N, C-alpha and C positions, 0 to 999 in steps of 0.2 A: 705387537703393533695391530691396531684395529683397522679393519678394512673400511674404506670410505663407501659412501652410498653408490650403489651400482647405477649405471646409466639406464639399464633396462627398467628400473623402478619408475623412472620419470618419463619414459617414452609414451607419448599420447595423452598423458595426464594433464598437461598444461592446457591443451585445447578443450579437454573435457571440463576442466575447472572453469575455464573462461566461458564456455557456452553455458554451463550450469550457473555461473555467476550472472551472466546476462539474463538468463531465464528468471532468476530470483529477482533481479532488478526490475524486470518487466512486470512480474507479479506484484512487486511492491508498489510500483507506480499505479497499476490497475486497482489495487486494494486501496491505496490512498485516495485516488480519484473517486472510487465508490463511496468511501467513508465521508469525504468532503461533500459530495453531492447529497448523500443521505442526510448529513448534519445540516447542510444549508436548507434543504427542504423541510426538515424538522423544525428548524428555527423559523423559517418563513411561515409554516403552519401555526406555530405558537403565536407569532405576531398577528397573523390573520385572526386567530381565535380571540386575542385581546381586543382587536378592533371590533370584531363581531359582538362580543360581550359588552364592550364599552358603548357600541351603537344602540344597544337595546336597554341600556341603563336608564332609569328615570332621571329626568333633568329638572 
């Protein structure tokens, strides 16, 4: 007969996993916000460049 998992192996682990999971979620949110803001500014800069070059084009 195989012994089942001991209760000592799980004591305190749930709270550690939950806090670690919450920490990873928070990091993911901050990373996503940073990437979205960076990509938005990059796109806006590209549009600004197009208008700038287009404004100086001979008509």
